[in-house]
N, C-alpha and C positions, 0 to 999 in steps of 0.2 A: 506631488510629494507623498511618499508613503507615510504611514502612521508613525513609524519609529523615527523617521527624520523630522516629522512635525513635533513629536515629543521632545526631541533633542533641541530643536530650535526654540521651543517654548521654555525649556529649562534654562537655556543660555539667556534668554530675554528676562526671565524672572530673577535669575541670580545676579546677572551683570548689569541690568538696567532697571533697578528698583524704582527709579524716579521717572521712568518712561523712556521712550525711544523717539527721537526726532526724525520724522520722515523727511526725505529730500536732503539729508545731511550726509555729505561725503565722509565726514569724520565719524559719525555714528556707524555708517556702513563698514568702514575700515575697522573700527573697534569691535563690531559684531563679528566680523570675519576672523579677527585675531582671537577673540574669546571663544568662538566656536571651535577653532582649530585646537586651542589649548584644552578645552573641556571634552571634545568629542574624539580628538585624535586624528582628524582628517579635515581637509579644507572644505568650506562651504562653496559649492561650485555653481549655484544658480546666479543669475544676473541681479543687479541692484533692484531692478523693477520687480522681479519675482520676490526678492527678499522683502521689499516694502509691502507687497501684496500679502505675503504670508504673515508678516508682523501685524498688519492691520486686522487679520482674522483672529489674532490672539488677544485682542483687548478692545478698549474704547478709544476712538480717535477724538481728540479735542485740540483745537489750535495747532493743527499739523503735527501733533505728537500723539503717540500711542501710549496709553496707560493700560497696564495689564490687570485684568480682572483677578480678584482674589488677593491683590496686594494691598497692604495698608498704607502705601506711600502715595496714593492719589490725594493731592491736596484737597482740603475740605471745600474751598471755594470752587474747585473744578468739579467735585462731586455735585455740589449744588447746581452749578451751571448746566451740567449734563442732565440733571433731573428736570430742570425747568425749560429746556430748549425743545 
């Protein structure tokens, strides 16, 4: 993925998934693809596996969910658990 596409993906995640992104969720994948197309103006063409991998690199994984660094929406108990694991 080139840097511009990575930035676009990260923007969609931060703006449209402020409470995190559930990995292995077909519903989240469909929502991401719809939001990406609306915001970027073209379809996200990579596979769901690539999308999950890219999303994982954008934040912190906890309980099969990605929370995005720099967002204030990570629940406090999750922050504590991440620090003590």
